[in-house]
C-alpha positions as CSV (number, residue, x, y, z in Angstrom):
1,M,98.8,124.2,112.5
2,N,96.8,124.6,109.3
3,R,94.7,121.7,108.1
4,E,94.3,120.8,104.4
5,S,93.6,117.6,102.5
6,I,95.4,115.7,99.8
7,D,94.1,113.2,97.3
8,T,95.2,109.9,95.9
9,N,97.1,111.4,92.9
10,V,99.3,113.4,95.2
11,L,100.1,110.2,97.2
12,L,101.0,108.4,94.0
13,R,103.3,111.1,92.7
14,L,105.0,111.4,96.1
15,T,105.8,107.7,96.2
16,L,106.2,106.7,92.6
17,K,108.2,109.8,91.4
18,D,107.1,108.8,87.9
19,I,106.3,112.4,86.9
20,P,109.3,114.4,88.2
21,S,107.6,117.8,88.1
22,Q,104.6,116.5,90.1
23,Y,106.9,114.6,92.5
24,E,108.7,117.8,93.3
25,K,105.5,119.7,93.9
26,A,104.1,116.9,96.1
27,K,107.3,116.7,98.1
28,K,107.5,120.5,98.5
29,L,103.9,120.6,99.6
30,I,104.1,117.8,102.2
31,I,107.6,117.0,103.4
32,G,108.7,119.4,106.1
33,S,105.5,121.4,105.9
34,K,103.8,122.8,109.0
35,T,100.5,122.0,107.4
36,R,98.6,119.0,108.6
37,F,97.2,117.0,105.7
38,D,94.1,114.9,106.3
39,V,93.8,111.9,104.0
40,A,90.5,110.2,103.8
41,D,90.3,106.4,104.2
42,I,89.0,106.1,100.6
43,A,92.0,107.9,99.3
44,I,94.3,105.3,100.9
45,M,92.2,102.4,99.6
46,E,92.2,104.0,96.1
47,Y,96.0,104.4,96.4
48,V,96.4,100.7,97.1
49,Y,94.1,99.8,94.3
50,A,96.0,101.9,91.8
51,L,99.4,100.5,93.0
52,E,98.1,96.9,92.7
53,S,95.9,97.1,89.6
54,Y,97.4,99.8,87.4
55,Y,101.1,99.8,88.5
56,D,101.3,96.1,89.2
57,F,103.2,96.3,92.5
58,N,103.2,93.2,94.7
59,R,101.9,93.2,98.3
60,L,105.3,93.6,99.9
61,Q,106.1,96.7,97.8
62,I,102.6,98.1,98.5
63,N,103.0,97.5,102.2
64,E,106.3,99.6,102.1
65,M,104.7,102.4,100.1
66,V,101.5,102.6,102.3
67,S,103.6,102.4,105.5
68,F,105.7,105.3,104.2
69,V,102.7,107.5,103.5
70,I,100.8,106.8,106.7
71,N,103.9,107.5,108.8
72,V,104.7,110.9,107.3
73,D,104.4,113.1,110.5
74,N,102.0,115.7,109.1
75,I,99.7,113.2,107.3
76,N,96.6,112.6,109.4
77,C,94.9,109.3,108.5
78,N,93.4,106.3,110.2
79,R,96.8,104.8,111.1
80,N,95.3,102.1,113.4
81,L,93.1,100.8,110.6
82,F,95.7,100.8,107.9
83,N,98.6,99.4,110.0
84,D,96.3,96.5,111.0
85,A,94.9,96.1,107.5
86,L,98.4,95.9,106.1
87,V,99.1,92.9,108.3
88,V,96.0,91.1,107.1
89,Y,96.7,92.1,103.5
90,L,100.1,90.4,103.7
91,Q,98.8,87.4,105.5
92,R,95.7,86.8,103.4
93,P,96.7,87.1,99.7
94,K,93.2,86.1,98.6
95,L,91.6,89.1,100.1
96,S,91.6,92.6,98.6
97,F,92.9,95.5,100.6
98,T,89.4,96.8,100.8
99,D,88.2,93.5,102.4
100,C,91.1,93.6,104.8
101,C,90.1,97.2,105.8
102,L,86.5,96.1,106.3
103,A,87.4,93.2,108.5
104,V,89.9,95.3,110.6
105,Y,87.4,98.2,110.8
106,A,84.8,95.8,112.3
107,A,87.3,94.3,114.8
108,L,88.6,97.7,115.9
109,N,85.1,99.0,116.5
110,E,84.0,95.8,118.2
111,A,81.3,95.5,115.7
112,V,81.5,91.8,114.8
113,P,80.6,89.7,113.1
114,L,81.0,91.5,109.8
115,W,78.1,90.1,107.8
116,T,78.7,89.5,104.2
117,F,77.6,87.5,101.1
118,D,81.3,87.3,100.1
119,H,82.2,83.7,100.7
120,K,85.9,84.3,100.3
121,L,85.9,87.1,102.9
122,A,83.9,84.9,105.3
123,I,86.4,82.0,105.1
124,Q,89.5,84.2,105.1
125,S,88.6,86.5,107.9
126,A,88.1,85.7,111.6
127,V,85.5,88.4,112.0
128,A,83.4,87.9,108.9
129,K,80.4,85.6,108.7
130,E,78.6,84.7,105.6
131,L,75.0,85.5,105.3
132,A,73.6,82.4,103.6
């Protein structure tokens, strides 16, 4: 199986279908392809940021879209991180998706506490500790 990569814009077009010609190209490229597409963690985080900030989707809608993307068979990404981060993201509306990923990453890697100057992260996360 060939390995290639895709970026945030391809993920957005695939899920939003807002630019029909680009949606068709993204769908043709990914869905049913024998190519394995690696998606960097930062691309998923940027994807969530765009959905939330630019497109104004709520957390439940974002959860559905991210879940779709990370569960496409030939997309290779950090599924453990993102599945767990989505749970925290839905449970902790005061935390950004990035903060949720940071906390989950620390927990998954047994690298806790997660030291931070971010008071909100420290009080909202079980693994973060404020560096005061």
